[in-house]
C-alpha positions, 0 to 999 in steps of 0.5 A, spaced: 500 500 500 502 507 498 502 511 504 504 517 502 498 521 502 496 519 509 497 522 516 500 519 522 493 519 525 490 516 518 495 510 518 493 509 526 486 509 524 487 504 518 491 499 523 486 499 528 480 498 523 485 492 520 485 495 513 492 494 513 497 490 517 503 493 521 508 489 517 506 493 511 507 500 514 514 498 517 516 495 510 513 501 506 518 506 511 524 501 511 524 500 503 523 508 502 529 509 507 533 504 503 531 507 496 531 515 498 536 516 504 542 516 500 539 522 497 538 526 503 542 522 508 538 522 514 539 516 518 545 514 522 542 507 524 536 503 521 532 498 525 530 492 521 528 488 527 521 491 528 517 485 528 512 485 535 506 482 536 503 486 541 498 492 539 496 498 543 495 506 542 499 507 536 500 500 533 507 499 532 507 506 528 515 507 526 518 514 529 524 517 527 528 518 533 534 524 533 541 521 535 540 525 542 535 520 545 538 514 549 535 507 547 537 501 550 543 498 546 542 502 540 548 506 538 547 513 541 552 518 539 549 525 538 553 525 531 559 526 535 566 522 534 567 522 541 561 518 543 562 513 537 560 506 539 556 508 546 550 504 547 546 507 553 544 502 558 537 506 559 531 508 555 529 516 555 523 517 558 520 520 552 522 513 549 519 509 554 512 513 553 512 512 546 514 504 547 508 504 552 503 506 546 506 501 542 510 506 537 517 503 535 523 507 533 526 507 526 532 508 530 537 514 529 537 520 525 543 524 524 544 531 527 549 537 528 554 535 533 551 535 540 545 539 537 549 545 535 550 549 529 544 550 524 546 548 517 546 541 518 554 541 516 557 539 522 555 532 524 561 527 524 557 523 519 553 526 514 550 533 511 543 533 510 539 535 504 533 539 503 528 534 500 524 540 496 530 543 494 537 539 494 542 545 493 539 547 500 539 546 507 533 543 511 536 548 517 537 547 524 540 541 528 533 538 527 534 538 519 535 531 518 529 529 521 525 534 518 528 532 511 526 525 513 519 527 514 518 531 508 521 525 504 516 521 508 522 516 510 518 516 517 511 519 519 513 523 525 520 524 528 522 525 535 527 531 536 529 537 541 528 544 540 533 549 544 533 555 540 528 553 534 531 547 531 524 544 531 520 550 528 525 552 523 527 546 519 519 544 519 518 551 516 524 550 511 522 543 509 514 544 509 512 540 515 509 542 522 514 543 528 511 543 535 515 545 541 511 545 548 512 549 554 519 547 558 517 542 563 512 538 559 516 533 557 522 529 561 529 530 559 531 524 563 536 520 558 536 526 553 543 528 552 543 535 554 545 541 550 543 547 554 539 544 560 534 550 561 532 550 554 532 543 551 525 541 550 524 534 547 518 534 541 516 532 534 516 534 527 509 531 523 505 532 517 499 535 520 497 539 527 493 534 529 499 529 528 503 533 533 497 533 538 496 526 538 504 525 540 503 530 545 498 527 549 502 520 549 509 523 551 507 529 556 508 526 563 510 527 570 517 524 571 519 523 578 527 522 575 527 529 572 527 535 576 524 540 571 518 535 569 511 538 571 507 534 576 501 533 571 499 530 565 495 535 559 490 532 556 487 535 549 479 537 549 477 533 542 472 539 541 477 543 539 478 539 532 471 541 530 472 549 531 472 552 524 474 560 526 478 564 531 472 568 534 474 571 540 481 570 539 486 576 540 492 575 536 498 580 537 503 582 532 509 584 535 512 590 531 519 588 533 519 582 529 518 586 522 525 589 522 529 591 517 533 584 517 526 580 515 526 578 507 521 582 503 518 575 500 518 572 507 514 579 510 509 579 504 507 572 506 507 573 513 502 579 512 498 575 508 497 570 513 495 575 518 490 577 514 487 570 513 487 570 521 483 576 520 478 573 515 477 567 520 475 572 525 481 573 530 482 580 532 489 582 530 493 587 534 500 590 533 504 592 540 511 591 542 515 586 545 521 591 547 526 586 550 526 582 544 532 586 541 536 583 547 534 576 546 539 573 541 545 576 545 542 573 552 541 566 549 548 566 546 551 567 553 546 563 557 546 557 552 553 556 550 555 557 558 550 551 559 553 547 553 560 548 556 558 545 563 554 539 559 560 537 555 565 537 560 563 530 562 565 528 555 573 525 556 576 518 555 575 516 562 567 515 561 567 514 553 573 510 551 576 514 546 583 516 547 588 520 542 594 517 539 598 524 541 603 523 546 602 527 553 606 528 559 600 529 564 592 528 565 591 535 563 594 534 556 591 527 555 584 531 556 586 536 551 588 531 546 582 527 546 577 533 546 581 537 541 581 531 536 574 528 537 570 535 538 568 539 531 569 546 531 562 549 533 563 545 540 570 547 541 568 554 540 562 554 545 566 550 550 572 555 550 568 562 549 563 560 554 568 557 559 570 564 559 563 567 560 563 563 567 569 564 569 570 568 576 572 574 573 566 575 568 561 571 571 557 577 574 558 581 567 556 576 562 552 570 565 548 573 571 546 579 567 544 575 561 539 571 566 537 578 569 535 580 562 532 573 561 527 575 566 525 581 563 524 578 557 519 573 560 516 579 564 515 582 557 511 576 554 507 575 561 504 583 560 503 581 553 498 575 554 494 579 559 491 583 553 492 577 548 491 570 547 497 568 542 502 572 538 504 570 531 511 572 527 515 569 522 519 563 524 525 565 520 527 572 517 529 568 511 528 562 506 532 556 506 539 558 503 544 554 499 549 549 502 555 552 505 553 559 504 554 561 511 558 556 514 564 561 515 559 566 518 557 564 525 554 571 527 549 571 520 547 564 523 546 566 530 541 572 527 537 567 523 534 565 530 531 572 532 524 569 532 524 563 535 529 564 541 525 569 545 519 564 546 525 559 548 528 563 553 521 564 556 519 557 556 513 558 552 509 553 547 510 554 539 508 551 533 510 553 525 504 552 520 505 554 513 504 561 510 505 559 503 512 560 498 516 566 497 522 567 492 529 566 495 533 573 494 539 569 491 541 568 484 536 562 483 530 565 485 527 559 487 520 559 490 521 556 498 516 555 504 515 560 509 511 558 515 508 562 521 510 562 528 504 561 533 506 562 540 501 562 546 502 563 554 506 557 558 502 551 559 496 553 554 498 547 548 490 546 547 489 553 545 496 553 541 493 547 537 486 550 536 489 556 533 494 552 529 489 547 526 483 552 524 489 556 520 491 549 517 484 547 515 483 554 512 489 554 508 491 547 506 498 550 504 502 544 506 503 538 501 504 531 503 511 530 500 517 533 497 517 533 489 522 527 487 520 522 492 513 520 490 513 512 489 
């Protein structure tokens, strides 16, 4: 059977109604991976030993998993040579939640090393290709997973979002990217990048598919101290909503500054007009602390990265450099210099400096104070409105290798997703149609709308996104060139 026009929800219903068998589903996706993965290079490892007789909520639906979630006995490397051959002794809690719903992992999708960088060019193993435009990147450390879902090498993918690395690649690859409130999902046995920002979540074809996985995966975890002590259940009545009457939606003027590409601006303005047609009340107001968000993030995040990556040395993970050494310090330097890629080294060195006794107050402490002001900005905004909308990214997908030598330009591309991440807010990217690239090729590339709601209001977020998605039908099922 050809599954290319089916959502995750539709596949599950057909399995439950015994219209198809789980063997058909797995065989279909495994064969597509064999056929197409050499083209987009998504997977590090593939699970072909998937047969099981037990059935449950998801009926052994295959899920692609980022190479940062630990699975018992499955190589989990964060796409870094420093963890080559590491096989975890435990499952991450979110993996356990999916297994209990009888989903099954397709195994590991490649990532930028330790989820750092944004161009899908810093994995120790592979470089990702955008399946819609193979000369371009899928963007964000989740780019490989977004590419896999867009090319229908998996019906959904489990990933993490720290600064926007679910929402941005979803936008570039024409799929739905959802990030919940911080704390909704356990981070237990998810290898940490920036502990106060990392959010495990999903990439799917539809808003409703994201909500299905959300209900399964959000859960209190006694083993993880940021996990929220309750489960969130979505009211099924929201899927009957046809308009956005009584909703007040805020458009921050700071999100429409000069660095926003003209084509992106036009598509987002059209999306806002569509929200008005759906009877939402649109207001233009201000988030004044937004201008400090990137600087704040790029102090807090790498400082936490530097701390988290300090555990990776030859003592725990078995890689010993062949370089000569005269002391233990020299051995550690040799190991970490040899096995970490450039971006990991950059963040470790610069932000170890930020955390040093001489500069802690001037940089890290000040950044945490600004973060509080950013949170206050959002709290004040949500006293007046129900949601905030913005672009997902100031630009469309760019060409491979185009900006890899300019970290500052790369960091600025995160301007619209970082503020919500710092404030621990839920966000989702949904389609706003296509815009022409501003480079010489002038290709039509996807632009997506970023919707943000107050913390712990995922049901409201899904309702707004679903009404908009159903009214526009902009998303397409599969990238061209990957049809059966």
